[in-house]
C-alpha positions in Angstrom: -100.0 26.5 -53.2 -98.9 23.0 -52.2 -97.5 22.2 -55.6 -95.5 19.0 -55.1 -93.0 16.9 -57.0 -93.1 13.1 -56.4 -89.5 11.8 -56.9 -88.2 8.3 -56.9 -85.3 8.6 -54.4 -83.6 5.3 -55.1 -83.3 3.2 -58.3 -87.0 3.5 -59.3 -89.8 1.1 -58.4 -90.2 2.8 -55.0 -94.0 3.0 -55.1 -94.3 6.5 -56.7 -97.6 5.6 -58.3 -99.3 4.9 -55.0 -98.1 8.1 -53.5 -99.0 10.1 -56.6 -102.5 8.5 -56.5 -102.9 9.4 -52.9 -101.8 13.0 -53.3 -103.7 13.5 -56.6 -107.0 13.7 -54.7 -105.9 17.1 -53.5 -104.5 18.2 -56.9 -106.1 19.9 -59.8 -103.4 19.0 -62.3 -101.1 16.0 -62.5 -98.1 16.2 -64.8 -95.8 13.4 -65.9 -92.6 15.3 -66.6 -90.1 12.8 -68.0 -89.4 9.2 -69.1 -91.3 6.9 -71.4 -93.1 3.6 -71.4 -90.1 2.0 -69.7 -91.7 3.2 -66.5 -94.1 1.0 -64.6 -96.4 2.6 -62.0 -98.8 0.3 -60.1 -101.9 1.7 -58.3 -104.3 -0.5 -56.3 -107.7 1.2 -56.1 -111.2 -0.2 -55.4 -109.8 -3.7 -55.3 -108.4 -3.4 -58.8 -104.8 -3.1 -59.9 -103.9 -0.6 -62.5 -100.5 -0.5 -64.2 -99.5 2.8 -65.8 -96.5 3.4 -68.1 -97.2 6.8 -69.7 -100.5 8.1 -68.3 -100.2 10.0 -65.0 -101.3 7.9 -62.0 -103.9 10.6 -61.1 -106.1 9.6 -64.0 -108.3 7.4 -61.7 -109.9 10.5 -60.2 -112.6 12.4 -62.0 -112.2 16.1 -62.9 -108.4 16.1 -62.9 -106.2 17.3 -65.7 -103.5 14.7 -66.4 -100.7 15.8 -68.7 -98.1 13.8 -70.4 -95.7 16.6 -70.8 -92.9 17.7 -73.2 -90.1 16.1 -71.1 -91.5 12.7 -71.9 -91.0 10.4 -74.9 -94.1 8.6 -76.2 -94.2 5.3 -78.0 -97.7 5.6 -79.7 -98.4 1.8 -79.7 -97.8 1.6 -76.0 -100.0 4.7 -75.3 -102.8 3.2 -77.5 -102.7 0.0 -75.5 -102.7 1.8 -72.2 -105.7 4.0 -73.3 -107.6 1.0 -74.4 -107.0 -0.8 -71.1 -108.3 2.2 -69.1 -111.4 2.6 -71.4 -112.2 -1.1 -70.9 -112.3 -0.4 -67.2 -114.7 2.5 -67.8 -112.1 5.1 -66.7 -112.9 8.6 -68.0 -110.1 10.0 -70.0 -111.6 13.5 -70.6 -108.8 15.0 -68.5 -105.9 13.3 -70.4 -103.7 15.8 -72.2 -100.7 15.2 -74.3 -98.2 18.0 -74.8 -97.6 18.9 -78.5 -93.8 19.2 -77.7 -93.5 15.6 -76.4 -91.1 13.5 -78.5 -92.2 10.4 -80.3 -90.5 7.0 -80.2 -90.2 5.8 -83.8 -89.8 2.2 -85.0 -86.0 2.7 -85.6 -85.6 3.7 -82.0 -87.0 0.3 -80.9 -84.8 -1.5 -83.5 -81.6 0.2 -82.4 -82.3 -0.1 -78.7 -82.8 -3.8 -78.8 -79.8 -4.7 -81.0 -77.5 -2.3 -79.2 -78.2 -3.9 -75.9 -78.1 -7.5 -77.2 -75.1 -7.5 -79.6 -73.0 -4.4 -79.7 -72.4 -3.3 -76.1 -69.6 -4.9 -74.1 -71.2 -3.7 -70.9 -75.0 -4.1 -70.7 -76.9 -1.2 -69.3 -80.1 -3.2 -68.6 -82.4 -1.2 -70.9 -86.0 -2.3 -71.2 -85.5 -2.1 -75.0 -88.4 0.3 -75.4 -86.5 2.7 -77.5 -86.2 5.3 -74.7 -82.5 6.1 -75.0 -82.4 6.4 -78.8 -85.5 8.6 -78.7 -83.8 11.0 -76.2 -80.6 10.8 -78.2 -82.4 12.0 -81.3 -84.1 14.7 -79.3 -80.8 16.0 -78.1 -79.3 15.5 -81.5 -82.1 17.5 -83.1 -83.3 14.6 -85.2 -86.5 14.0 -83.2 -90.1 14.1 -84.2 -92.6 15.8 -81.8 -96.3 15.3 -81.5 -97.1 18.6 -83.1 -95.2 17.6 -86.2 -97.8 14.9 -87.0 -100.4 17.7 -87.8 -98.2 19.8 -90.1 -97.5 17.9 -93.3 -94.9 20.4 -94.5 -92.9 20.2 -91.2 -93.2 16.4 -91.1 -92.1 15.9 -94.7 -89.2 18.3 -94.2 -88.1 16.5 -91.1 -88.3 13.1 -92.6 -86.3 14.2 -95.6 -83.5 15.1 -93.2 -83.9 12.2 -90.8 -84.7 9.1 -92.9 -81.5 9.0 -95.1 -79.3 9.2 -92.0 -81.4 6.6 -90.0 -81.6 4.2 -92.9 -77.8 4.4 -93.4 -77.3 3.7 -89.7 -79.8 0.9 -89.7 -78.3 -0.8 -92.7 -74.6 -0.2 -92.4 -74.1 -0.2 -88.7 -76.7 -2.7 -87.4 -77.6 -4.7 -90.5 -81.3 -3.9 -90.1 -84.1 -3.1 -92.5 -84.6 0.4 -93.9 -87.8 2.4 -93.8 -89.4 4.1 -96.8 -90.8 7.6 -96.4 -94.3 6.4 -97.5 -94.3 3.8 -94.8 -93.3 6.3 -92.1 -95.8 8.9 -93.4 -98.6 6.3 -93.2 -97.5 5.3 -89.7 -97.4 9.0 -88.6 -101.0 9.3 -89.8 -101.9 6.4 -87.5 -100.1 8.1 -84.7 -101.9 11.3 -85.3 -105.2 9.6 -84.8 -104.1 8.0 -81.6 -103.0 11.4 -80.2 -105.8 13.6 -81.7 -108.4 13.5 -78.9 -105.8 14.4 -76.3 -103.4 17.0 -77.8 -103.0 19.9 -75.4 -102.9 22.7 -77.9 -103.8 25.4 -75.5 -101.2 24.4 -72.8 -99.8 27.9 -72.4 -103.1 29.6 -71.7 -104.3 26.7 -69.5 -101.2 26.5 -67.4 -100.9 30.3 -67.1 -104.5 30.5 -65.9 -104.0 27.5 -63.5 -101.1 29.4 -61.8 -103.0 32.6 -61.6 -105.9 30.7 -60.0 -103.7 28.9 -57.5 -104.6 25.5 -58.8 -102.7 22.7 -57.1 -100.2 20.9 -59.3 -98.7 17.5 -58.7 -95.6 16.5 -60.7 -95.0 12.8 -61.3 -91.5 11.5 -62.2 -90.5 8.1 -63.5 -87.5 6.0 -62.5 -85.4 7.4 -59.6 -82.6 9.8 -58.6 -80.0 7.1 -58.9 -81.0 6.5 -62.5 -80.8 10.2 -63.4 -78.7 10.8 -66.6 -76.5 13.4 -64.8 -76.7 12.3 -61.1 -77.2 8.6 -61.2 -74.9 5.6 -61.5 -73.8 6.6 -65.0 -73.8 4.8 -67.5 -76.2 2.4 -65.8 -79.0 5.0 -65.9 -82.0 6.2 -67.8 -81.8 8.9 -70.5 -83.7 11.7 -68.7 -83.7 13.7 -65.4 -86.0 12.1 -62.8 -84.7 14.5 -60.1 -87.1 17.2 -58.9 -85.3 19.8 -61.1 -86.4 17.8 -64.1 -90.0 18.7 -63.2 -89.4 22.3 -64.2 -87.7 21.6 -67.5 -90.1 18.7 -68.4 -93.3 20.4 -67.5 -92.8 23.9 -68.9 -93.4 25.4 -65.5 -90.6 27.3 -63.8 -89.0 26.3 -60.5 -91.0 28.9 -58.6 -94.1 26.7 -59.3 -92.7 23.9 -57.1 -93.0 24.1 -53.4 -92.5 20.6 -52.1 -90.4 17.6 -53.2 -91.3 14.3 -51.8 -88.7 11.6 -52.1 -90.2 8.1 -52.3 -88.0 5.5 -50.6 -88.7 1.8 -49.9 -87.9 0.6 -46.4 -85.2 -1.3 -48.2 -83.7 -0.8 -51.7 -84.3 -2.6 -55.0 -82.8 -2.3 -58.5 -83.6 -3.8 -61.9 -81.1 -4.1 -64.7 -77.3 -3.8 -64.5 -75.2 -1.5 -62.4 -73.6 -1.2 -58.9 -75.7 -1.9 -55.8 -73.5 -1.9 -52.7 -76.1 -3.0 -50.2 -77.5 -5.8 -52.4 -78.3 -9.1 -50.7 -77.4 -12.0 -52.9 -78.6 -14.5 -50.3 -81.7 -15.9 -48.6 -82.5 -12.6 -47.0 -82.5 -10.9 -50.3 -84.8 -13.6 -51.7 -87.1 -13.2 -48.7 -87.4 -9.5 -49.3 -88.0 -10.1 -53.0 -90.7 -12.7 -52.3 -92.6 -10.8 -49.6 -92.3 -7.5 -51.5 -93.4 -9.1 -54.8 -90.3 -7.4 -56.4 -90.8 -8.0 -60.1 -90.7 -5.2 -62.7 -94.1 -3.9 -63.9 -92.8 -3.2 -67.4 -90.5 -6.3 -68.0 -91.4 -8.8 -65.2 -87.7 -9.0 -64.4 -87.0 -9.9 -60.7 -85.6 -6.9 -58.8 -82.3 -7.1 -57.0 -82.9 -6.4 -53.3 -80.9 -5.1 -50.4 -80.9 -3.3 -47.1 -81.8 0.4 -46.9 -78.9 2.6 -48.0 -78.6 5.9 -46.1 -75.7 7.0 -48.3 -77.7 7.1 -51.5 -80.7 8.5 -49.5 -78.6 11.5 -48.3 -77.3 12.0 -51.9 -80.9 12.0 -53.2 -81.9 14.7 -50.7 -79.0 16.9 -51.9 -79.3 16.6 -55.6 -83.1 16.6 -55.7 -83.8 19.1 -53.0 -86.1 16.8 -51.1 -88.3 18.3 -48.4 -89.7 15.1 -47.0 -89.8 11.3 -47.4 -92.7 8.9 -48.3 -91.5 5.5 -47.0 -93.1 2.6 -48.7 -93.3 -1.2 -48.0 -92.5 -0.9 -44.3 -94.8 -3.9 -43.8 -92.4 -6.2 -45.8 -90.3 -6.3 -42.6 -93.1 -7.5 -40.3 -91.6 -11.0 -39.9 -87.9 -10.0 -39.6 -86.0 -10.6 -36.4 -83.3 -8.1 -37.5 -83.2 -5.2 -39.9 -80.1 -3.5 -41.1 -79.3 -0.1 -42.5 -76.2 0.7 -44.6 -74.8 3.9 -43.0 -71.4 4.1 -44.9 -69.1 2.3 -47.4 -65.7 0.9 -46.8 -63.0 0.5 -49.5 -61.7 -3.1 -49.2 -58.4 -2.1 -50.7 -57.3 0.6 -48.2 -60.0 0.8 -45.5 -61.2 4.2 -46.5 -64.7 5.1 -45.2 -67.2 6.9 -47.5 -70.0 8.7 -45.7 -71.0 10.4 -48.8 -71.8 8.8 -52.2 -68.7 8.2 -54.4 -69.9 8.9 -58.0 -67.2 6.8 -59.7 -69.2 3.7 -60.2 -66.3 1.7 -61.5 -64.7 1.7 -58.0 -67.9 0.4 -56.4 -66.8 -3.2 -56.8 -64.2 -2.5 -54.2 -66.7 -1.1 -51.7 -68.6 -3.0 -49.0 -71.5 -1.7 -46.8 -71.1 -0.8 -43.2 -74.3 -1.7 -41.4 -76.0 -1.0 -38.2 -78.6 -3.5 -36.9 -82.1 -2.9 -35.5 -84.5 -5.2 -33.9 -87.6 -6.2 -35.9 -91.0 -5.4 -34.6 -92.5 -8.9 -35.4 -96.0 -7.6 -35.7 -98.4 -7.1 -38.6 -98.5 -3.3 -39.3 -100.6 -3.5 -42.5 -103.7 -2.4 -40.6 -102.1 0.6 -38.9 -103.6 3.9 -39.9 -101.9 6.1 -37.3 -98.3 6.5 -36.3 -99.2 5.8 -32.7 -100.5 2.4 -33.7 -97.0 1.3 -34.9 -94.9 -1.0 -32.7 -92.1 0.6 -30.8 -89.3 -1.0 -32.8 -91.0 0.2 -36.0 -91.0 3.7 -34.7 -87.3 3.4 -33.7 -86.4 2.3 -37.2 -88.3 5.2 -38.8 -86.7 7.7 -36.4 -83.3 6.4 -37.2 -83.9 6.7 -40.9 -84.9 10.4 -40.4 -81.7 11.0 -38.3 -79.5 9.5 -41.0 -81.2 11.1 -44.0 -81.6 14.5 -42.5 -85.3 15.2 -43.4 -88.6 14.0 -42.0 -90.9 11.2 -43.1 -94.3 12.6 -44.2 -96.0 9.4 -45.4 -95.6 5.8 -44.4 -97.1 3.0 -46.6 -97.9 -0.2 -44.9 -99.5 -2.0 -47.8 -100.5 -1.6 -51.5 -104.0 -0.2 -51.0 -104.8 3.4 -50.7 -106.1 2.8 -47.2 -102.9 1.2 -46.0 -101.2 4.6 -45.5 -100.2 6.7 -42.6 -100.1 10.4 -43.6 -98.1 12.5 -41.1 -98.1 15.6 -43.2 -99.8 16.1 -46.6 -97.4 18.2 -48.8 -100.3 19.2 -51.0 -101.9 21.0 -48.1 -98.9 23.0 -46.9 
């Protein structure tokens, strides 16, 4: 089996959807294992641009099973909109499956997320205000509603009797927001049930057991990135789930022995949306140039992404905590016109001169750290039409080789443009 996890190895927005889309052609099953509609995955196929938030990127291929799994949180209105958009493009959704154990984002999650970020927090996290954090909080607090609850009136009534009094008290007394009646929520849950009904994956245990026995190839798709992981990221400026490769096992319901390869998606530079530390950030004309050429604006929010030079320190950290076996490097073509390209190889503490070659997890000291760079000559050529490694300019090859040396693992895929065809595949992990 070449079962593979696609992991964002920076702060998200690395181009996971394109790589998932490319690898999905060799997969039988594609599983989105965590996150919610705060994710934005863009795929360019057949001269059309598709933007996914919940549905696995492999849905554009026929005869694939695409699962939104139990590790995800689903805002039904967002899913409904995404389904309608794909149906309008005549995309067949017969293969779409929604896990009955996936958690549902309820209206109060949206309410609390928005007002918490706007008014109550002294330090903004940079949330997309999609209710993701509050949904995961309720899941962990055992106050969550799952997809399967929508089809069991007794279970749903019992849960709401426990959940609503507490939520309404919090909404009214803590946030000064409106309360919800049980009848309103029951009616809403009936609407949600109809949205999910054609896609609920009731026989997931039998289907996945059979898939493993038949050596079907499985591709696991994560959202966000390692540096946004709730345990291993720049806490508290993180998401509320585990994007790391290990999250694929817990989020999909398939054990770790089902995973053979973990591909870390890294841009040839680094970007970040929202708040939080970013040591190699370029708050100058070079950063603006990267942002403009790379079209660095969030798929979900439209927010401009902060841009900086490639950071080998966080790259090595991602390899360690996510068990990466290779790298898919994206947006290498953004540097086509650059005279000089830099790589952050370490950090220096401005207070005492201490050098950090490994990632310091105390993010509150990052304001005292400055990047140590090494410089490389640009290639000054258009590489967007290169389809083989040998076609790349010498300086581009030198840059890629140096990244491999610094990170400690090989590059398996190089993306030189947004389209499927603008890709150099050195090793296909799905075929190992």
